[in-house]
C-alpha angles and dihedrals in degrees: 000000000000090000091048092049090049093054093042089055090047090051090049093053091045089052094046096052096062089048091053089046090049087056084051099218113167118219117264129207122229087210093058089154091061093054100043096158091055090049095051131352088215087071090064111119092010103130139094100253133057103250129032131184125189131184125181131176128191124195107191125201092351098194097051116098111248112057117252106192133155133188135182127184123182140175124191135178122216114225108193093192090076100015093241134077154209122267149172127210132189120194129185132182129183119189133179138350090293090061097239096193130187123187124183132180120185142169122228133204123187135182132188137201127186150100139243089296104047145011122208115193133190127194137185127193131194131172150125128276128202119199121189141166135195106225092185089071094058121100119211132195096260089060093062125082113211090229105030102032122216115018108220114229094016120140122220122228091212116126114250125217118262095252138034095184132056134179124192142162115253130191139182143172139196146184131206134186125195113191112177105290096356128082126185132167147158138203140186123205128191090025090160090058096229121210109241099173122139094196103056091250106116115256109176118202109236120236113266109221121197129188122182135176133178137178124202116211114192113222093182102054095140097043120100095226140132113264092251090054096054128092122244142179110214117187115190140184124200123186124190128186129176121163108312093339122092139165136191120204117190130170149108140260128210109209123191125160108305098350129078121181124186139185120197143176119210119195118201097208122235107357095346124127118266128205146186111229128202116191137182131189122194123191097211095183132017123179102181094182093050095039093237128144133173115194133186125191135187133179140172130204120212114196111246100184141003095022133064119233092214091059098043106028087218126257129293130199132189128187140178130192135184131192129184141170119234116237092236094062127071117242114256095021107146138135103241105044114189096018123116115247133206093255089064088074097065 
């Protein structure tokens, strides 16, 4: 019976993953602030140094059979002449026992306009996505005996789709405005509605729309300190919508010196899973004179509705980021001196 329950659960997960994919909901990071380029291509090149590298990994529902893992790695270069930058992002997702994998690599260009009071940034993204599945890992009904359960080595007579591999062009764009202590932005991914079907029957990927807003409240107004030594409260709201799926993430960060702690609630929309998220960011190394920063982030999601924590073990994310200033460029050289920037909000 234990073996039968195991394979029934595996079959359930295998069945759920194509349904989720059919709804075409991209993965979302709880640490959206530690993967800014994935959140919005307009945030590309928006940092104090010259070169920035970010890596984030998400392991979702760790105790459920059928791995759900997501990774994004990005590198972007700040070009002070136009306040934006050039970037490259790689994203990978692996879902289910059939290893439904999706790999994307894309280039990003961003440009900013503004003054000492505001910065308005625009970003465009274009790349190639590969989607693949391993049909040999799927288990079908004719491979299960009513008494014994799954029959090892059995071969299903079910017809398989024509393809197990798909390449397509993918594009996105975004905009972001920083106005003193307020930051707001929006992005749209898959704006060309690529066809990701394995069967030949068209299955267009819906546009993923993202809206985000943050406010930075200074708790150290009267203190004569550097910005990265002050204390802040930073409430934020992130809204995602893709096809019929949507999610709202609302919460607050407390930022003081090299530590940033956050508490969030993520609602999954009608019928979607909700979660309470606890996040921490640690600036492990800051060289203010050399413009270097090494940052580590960790977060954990606890299901708040629809799923049981004991059955899923929640979701864990880890991230690391590094910024540096090149020797050939003078420290502090940027186009909009005095203006707040989006990176001041995380």
